[in-house]
N, C-alpha and C positions, 0 to 999 in steps of 0.2 A: 565207523564201527568201533565200539568199545568191547574188548574181550577181557572180562574180569573173572576168569576161572580161578579156582582155588590154586594155592601154591602147589607146584609139582605135577600139575596135570599135563602141561606141555604147550604153553602159549607160544613159545618160540617156534615150535613145529607147526602149529596152526597158522601163524603168520607166514611162515615159509611156503606152506601149501597155497595160501591166498596169492602171494607174490608170484609163485610159479605159474599158477592158473591164469592170472591176468597177463603175464608175459606171453604165455602160449596162445592166448586168445588174440594177442596183438593190441590189447587195450593200453598197455604201458610199455615203454622202452627203457625208462630210467626210474630208479627208486632210491630213497635214502632211509636208513635206519638211524634214529637218534636214541642214544642210550647212555647210561652212566659209563665213565671211562673204564671201569673194571670189567665191563661186559663186552667191550668192543671186539677183542680177539675171539671171544666165545661166539659172538654173532657171525663174524667172518668165517670161522671154522664150520659152524652149523650150516650156513648157507652153501658153502662149497661142498661139504661132504654129503649132505642130505638132499640138496636140490640142484647141485651143479651150477650154482650162481656165484660168479667171481666178483666179490666186492672189495674195495680198498678200504683200509682203516684210516680214518681221518682224525688225527689227534694232534696235540701240540708238538709232539716229537716227530710225527711222520709228515706233517704238512709241507715242510721245506722241500723234501725229496719229491713229493707229489707235484708241487708247483714247478720244480725244475723239469719234470718230465711232461708238463703240460705245454702245448704249443703257445707261442707268444700271442697275446691278445685274446686268449680263450680262458674261461674259468675251469678250474679242475672239476667243478661240479657238473660241467657239460662234457668235458673230455672223458671223464670216467662215468660209466653208465650206472654203476651201483656203488653206494657208499655206506659205510657204517661210521657214524660221526659221534664223537664224544660230546656229550652235553656240556662238559666243562670247557671244551674247546670252542664250541659254537656260540657261547654266551658273550664273547668279546664283540664289541661293536663292529670292527672291521670284518671279521669272519661272518658274523650274522648278516650284515648287509650284503656281502658277496653271495651268501647262500640264498637269501630272499630274492635276489635278482635273478637267480638261476635254479629255482626250485623244480625238482622233477615231478612227474605226474603222480607219484605215490610217495607218501610219507608214513613211516612206522615209528611210533614213539613208545619205547619200552620204559617201564616204571613210570607211567604217565602221571601218577599221583604226585610225583615230586615236582611237577611243573605247574601245579595249580594252587600252591599254598601262598600265603601272604607274607612270609618272612622276607626281609630285605634281600637275602642272598638268592631267593627264587624269583624275584620280580622280573629279571631279564628273561628267564625261561618262560614265564607266563606270557610276557609280551611277544616272545617268539612264536609260541604255539598258537596264540590268538591270531597272529598274522597268517600263519599256515592254514588255520581253519577257516579263514574268510572266503577263500575261493571254493565255491560249491562244486566245481568241476574236478577238483583234485581229490584223489583217493586218500583218505586219512584213516589210519588204523592205530588205535590206542590200546596198549597192553598194560595191565596191572592186576596183581592178585589182591590188592588192598585199595579199592576205589574210594572207600570211605574210611577215614582215620579218626572219626569222631568230630571232625570239623565240618559242619553242614555247609558252610559257605564254600569251602574248598571242593566239596562234593558237587555243589551246583556249578562251580567253575568248570569242573571236569565234564559235566553233562552239557554245558553250554558250548563246548568244542564240537559236540555232535550236531547241535542245532542251537543257535543263539537263544531261541525262545525257551529252551529247557531251563536256562539259568534264571528265568524270571519267575519260576513256580517253586513252591515249597513242597515238602514230601506229601502233605495232605492233598494237594492238587493232583498229584499223580495217582493217589489211591482213590480219589472220588471221581476223577474225570476219566471215563473209559477210553475216550478217543485219545487223550493225551498219553494215557498209559500204553495204548497200542503203538502210538508213534514212537515212544521211547523203546518199546520192545523191538522195533525194527532196527535199532541201532545199538542195543545193549545186550550182550550175551554174558551170562554169569552161571557157570556150571560148577556144582560141587562134586566132591569125590563120589558121594553116594549116587549122583546122577550117572556118572561114568560106569560105576559098578553095575547099576541097574540096566543101563543100556547094553553093556557088554555081557551081562548075566554072569559075571565072574567077580565075586567079592575078594578074590586074592590078588587083584591088580595092585592094590595099595596095601601097605602094612597096617596092622592094627595099632593105633596110638593109645597108649595108656599114660594118663597124666595124673599127677598128684602134687601136693605141696609139702614142704618141710619147713618147720619153723624153729626159731631159736629165741632165747630170752636174753635181754641185756642184763648182765650180772657182774658182780665183783668190780674190778678195776675198770672194765669197759663201761659199765653203767655209770660209774662215778665220772669217768672221762666225758661221756656223752652229756651228762648234766652240766659239767663245767663248760663245755663248748656251747651248750644251749644258753647258759647264763651269760657267757661272753658275747654271743650273738645278740641276745636280747638287750644287753647293756649298750651295744653298738647302735642298735636301732632306736633305743630310747633317746639317746643323745640327738639323733637326727629328728625324731618326733618333736622333742622339746625346742629344737632350733626353728621349727615351723618352716622347714625347707622341703616342700613337697617332692621336688626332683631328687634331692639327696635322700629323703625318706624312702622312696620307692627303690632308688639305687641300692640303699643299704639292705632292704628286704630281699632283693634279688641276690645280693652277695651272701646273705644269711642262708637262703634256700640252697644256693650253690654249695656253700661250705658244708651245711648239714647233709647234703646229698653225698658229698665226698666222704664225710665222717661215716655215714651209713655204709658206704661201699667197702672201705678198708682203711686200716691205719696208714697204709702207704699212700693212698689218695688223700687222706687227711693231712699228712705231712707235706705233700706236694702243694695242696691248696693253701695251707697255712704259711707256707714258705714263699709263695709267689706274691711280690708286691704289685698292687694295682694302682695306677696313676689315674685319678679321677678327671675325666674329660667328657664333654658332652657326647662326642662321637664314640666313646668307649662304652656308653650305656648299653647299646644294642649288642655289642660284642660280649658283654657280661651275661646278658640274657641268653644269648645263643650258647655261650660256653657253659652256662649252668645246666644246659640240657633241657630247658623248658620246651624246646621245639624239636626234640630228637625224634618225635614220633613221625615226622614227615620228611626226614632227610634222606637223600640218596647217598651213595658211597662217598663222593668227594665232598659232600656237605656234612658228613658225620664228624662231629668233634669228639674224639675220645681222649683228648688231653684234659687234664684237670684245670679248672678255671683259676685265675688269680683272684684271691679273695682277701688278701692282706691289705686293708685300706690304710694302715699306718703302722709305724713301729710301736710295739706295745710289749712290755714285759710279760703280760699274761699270755700273749700269743707265743712267745718264745717258750714259756713253760708248757703250754699245750703241745707244742712240737715235741718236746722232750718226753712227755707222757705218751704220746702216740708212738714214739720209737720203742718205748718199753712194752707196748701192747702187741707188738708184732709177734706172730706165732700162735699156734693153736691154744696154748694155755691162757693167753690173754684175750683171745678173739673167739667168742662163741659162734660167730657166723662161719669162720673158717673151720671150726671144729664140726659144725653141722655139715658143711660141704664135704669134709673128709669122710664122714660116716656114709653120706649118700653115694659118693664115688666108690667107696669100698663095697657097698651093697650092689651097685651096678656092675662092677667088675666081677664080683662073685657070681652074678647071674649071667655072665658072659657078654655083657654089653660094652660098647666102645663109646665113651661119652665126649661131648663137646661142652665146655663150660663157658657161658657167655657173661662177660663183665662190661661195665659201663666205661671204665677208665683204663688207660694204658698202665698206670702204676698198679692198679688192682690186678690186672691180667698178669703182670710179671710177679707180683706178690703171691698170687694164687699158684702160679706155675712153680715158683721157687719152693713153696711149702708142699705141694703135691709131689715134687721130686724127692723131697725128704721122706714123705710118707710111703711112696711107691717107687723105690729106687730101681726096680726091675723093669719099669715102664719108660718108654720114650715119651717125653712131654715137651711141648713147644707152645709158646705164647705168640700169637699172630695178631698184630694191631695195626693201626693206621700209621705207625712209624715206617712201615714197609710199602713199597710201590705195589700195585696190583700184580705185576709180574713176579716180584719177590714173594708175595703171599702165596701165589700158585706153586712156586718152586718149593717153598717150605712145607706146604700141604702134601705135595707129592713125596717129598723126602720122609715126612712123618708117616705116611700111609705105607711105606715100605717096611716099617717096624710091625711085628706081629702084635706086640703089646704096646698100646699107644693111648694117649689122652691129649686132646686139643683144648687149649685155652685161647679164647678170642674175644675181641671187642666187636661192636656191631659193624665194623668194616667188612665182616663176613656174613652179615645177616641177610643180605639181599643178593640174588643173582648167582651166587656160587653154589654149585652142586656138590654136596658132600656125602651123598647117600652111599657111595661106593666104599667109603672108609669108616663111616661112623653110623651109629643107630640109636643114640640117646643124646638128649639136650638137658643141660641144667642152667636155669636162669639164676645166676649168682646175684645179679642186680636187676631190680624191676625197671622196666621202661615206662615212659609216661603214657604209652598207648598200647592197648592189647594187640593191635595189628603188628607191632614190632615183635611181640612174643610169637605171633603166628609166623612171621617171616623167619625168625630164628629156627623154629621147629621145622619149618618147611625145607631147611637145608638138608635134613635127613629123612623126613617123612614125605616122600615124593615117589613118582613113578621110577622104577629101576632099583628101589631098595630091596636087597636080597633077604634081609631079615624079615620074618613074618610079623615081628612086633617091634615098635620103637617106644622108648620111655622118655617122658618129659617131666621135669621136676622144677617147680618154682620155689625158691627160697625167699623167705621174708621174716622180719622180726615181729614176733607176736606182740611185743610191747615197744616196738620201735616207732616213734611218732612220724619219722620221715617216710617209712614204708606205709604207714597208715594213710598219710596224706596222698602218696602216689596211688595207693589202692583206691582211694576215693575218686581221684581223677580218672583212673582206669575204668571204674564201674560206671561213671557218668558217660564216658566216651563209648563204652560198649553198649549202653542203652541207646545213645544217639544212632549208632551204627544199625542196631536192631530196628529202631523206629523208621529209619530212612530206607533201609535195604532189605530188612527181614532176615538178615544173616546174624546168627548168634555166634559171638566170638568166645572161644574157650577162656574161662576165668578160674581163679582159685575157688574151691568149693566149700572149704571149712568156714562156715558163716560165723561160728563163735569166735574163732581166732581172728578173722577179719574184723569183726565188730570191736574186739579189744584193740586192735591196731588202729582202727578209725577213731576210737575214743582217745587213745594216746596222742593222735595227731593234733588234738586241740592244744597241745603244749607248744606247737609252732605259732599259735596265734597269741598266746599270753603266758607269761611265766608265772605271774601271780596277780590277784585282783587288785592289790594295793598299788600296783604300778599303773593301772588303768591303761594298759597298752593293748590296743586292738588293731588288727589289720586283717582285711578281707582278702585271703589268697584267691578265692574264686574270682573276685573282681580283678585281682592282679593278673590272673591267667586269661581273663576274657578277651583282651585285645589279641592275644596270641592264638587263641582257639578260633576266633571268628575273623581274623585278618583276611 
């Protein structure tokens, strides 16, 4: 069974009810929950407090103790009847093989969409869940609020775990074949918030979400700096094109896109990316792609890379000059995006909202937090990023929530699985993600069951004339259309079509600096292997 209910409806509770029922019926005696590491403790707590089910947390830090307490010659997966297992832990060959040899009667996979993508880092997960799904006698429960990320092949992979035959059909087959459609309906449950409100006849169960966008324009020193970086990147790529080295050419274009994305994020991220030397090796190519964030739409917590990629391919006086210019641009006077954020935060606070600001990179999160502290000295402000362990993140959130006046700045390490509705009721997307489902995950941290505020606010910030934001918006729009075509679900998107059109037009600057250079590169073709892997 695949439960793909909206964010915040209560998939964990639904899973617990199913587990409890099967145990009480005597159909199962053992079960395992596989989930991202930051959700392990939460699952253990929910199972104990709500369903009186005692499960052990199996992680890289707890396994030694559990093995010592396990009788000689017996697997811990047999000795303990219930386990919540970190997907990060179970992906190692030794642990995976031991688990597959002692699989319980029921498996629950949380954030199941992270196990079906084609990136190198997810291949071991995919192989594991494929093995688990092969036994038709085993109970398999898949949980995800985002079954479709815009990658149709990954969506088919997910459906194939329910029944291998489902992976052989396209979306048109399900729409045109009534029998096939009914077969899928036996295994696939997807309820939206409106369905719950209608069923319970209570529209107040969930808060009202009000979304809007805020735009800024590249101007002054920042506009000049962006043009200089674009020219620097184009020159870098042109040399690779003229060298007729296909591998190096693609490599350089990924470096360009990664660098431009950092530039669009913040001067701090630009400084970090420009300062990090990258040693060109064949095995480093994929790491650059992943670090650039091109696959951030499908990552789970431990796979999210919020550090800035190394994009400095060589020592260059121009690069050194660009770093100095980026340093001068730090602060509201030189950064129109930061100025836009400050005004949006001020308006939210004035209306009584408590916001979370989501950023793509660690440097950006600290940069934003630093300047918000200057702008709002009476507020407690913290930046929570992938630098901290899941336990440290929880502790910092609890400490921040003790302050009456507070603002949280975070990277996407907090965009999945963490419940923040008790302390916050607004979300600002400071950086665009490559996939609209990531935006939905961010907003779902506050817009969920249990939110006491009757209204939550969500704001998307993007550059009206920023070519990088234009390119990302183009990717988002395409993916949103694929999601709608395959599932019928409409993903919330920016609505100001005129501003989006301008941003999309500006995005052509990424393909060519000027016609006389005859420099052409198809970014759609570049993205295709990632989207359909």
